[in-house]
C-alpha positions as CSV (number, residue, x, y, z in Angstrom):
1,M,-0.3,0.1,0.2
2,S,1.3,3.7,-0.7
3,N,2.1,5.7,1.9
4,P,-0.1,9.4,1.5
5,E,2.2,11.1,3.6
6,E,4.9,10.0,0.4
7,H,4.1,12.0,-2.6
8,N,4.8,16.4,-2.0
9,D,2.0,17.5,-4.4
10,P,-1.5,18.5,-2.1
11,P,-4.7,16.9,-4.0
12,P,-5.7,18.7,-6.2
13,T,-8.0,21.3,-4.7
14,A,-10.4,23.3,-8.1
15,A,-10.4,22.7,-11.8
16,L,-7.3,24.0,-14.1
17,V,-8.7,26.8,-16.2
18,E,-7.3,27.5,-19.5
19,G,-5.8,30.8,-20.1
20,R,-5.8,31.3,-16.6
21,D,-3.2,27.7,-15.6
22,Y,-2.5,26.4,-18.5
23,Y,-2.5,27.3,-22.4
24,L,-2.5,24.6,-25.8
25,E,0.4,24.6,-28.0
26,N,0.7,22.2,-30.4
27,G,-1.4,20.0,-28.5
28,Y,0.7,20.4,-25.6
29,W,-0.6,21.8,-22.3
30,V,2.1,24.8,-21.8
31,F,1.2,25.4,-17.5
32,T,1.3,29.3,-16.7
33,E,2.9,30.9,-14.0
34,H,0.1,31.7,-12.0
35,Y,-0.4,28.1,-12.0
36,L,2.8,27.5,-11.0
37,L,3.1,29.4,-8.3
38,E,0.2,27.8,-6.6
39,R,1.5,25.1,-7.1
40,G,3.9,25.8,-5.1
41,H,8.0,24.7,-6.3
42,C,9.1,23.8,-8.8
43,C,8.3,19.9,-10.6
44,G,11.9,19.6,-12.5
45,S,10.8,19.1,-16.0
46,G,11.8,22.9,-17.1
47,C,8.3,24.4,-17.5
48,R,8.5,27.4,-20.2
49,H,7.3,29.8,-17.2
50,C,8.3,28.3,-13.2
51,P,8.8,30.7,-11.8
52,Y,11.6,29.1,-9.4
53,R,14.0,28.7,-12.0
54,K,17.6,29.7,-11.5
55,K,18.2,32.3,-12.7
56,K,21.2,32.6,-15.8
57,K,24.5,34.5,-14.8
58,S,25.3,37.7,-17.2
59,A,28.1,36.7,-19.6
60,E,29.4,39.9,-18.6
61,P,32.1,40.2,-16.1
62,P,31.2,42.6,-13.1
63,A,32.2,46.0,-12.6
64,S,35.8,46.5,-11.0
65,E,35.9,49.6,-9.1
């Protein structure tokens, strides 16, 4: 039997709304930043609108004084 405490995602509380939580592109669901923020964590799938993704550092060296 599966222990419910082992799962990281809480059960959904409301249906997803197209346009607010996701949109369809070439037959794929693309989750919006709104939905991903509500989700509360990064899933590691490389979502296009992931607000948790680390920002890439600039290739520009820091300015020296």
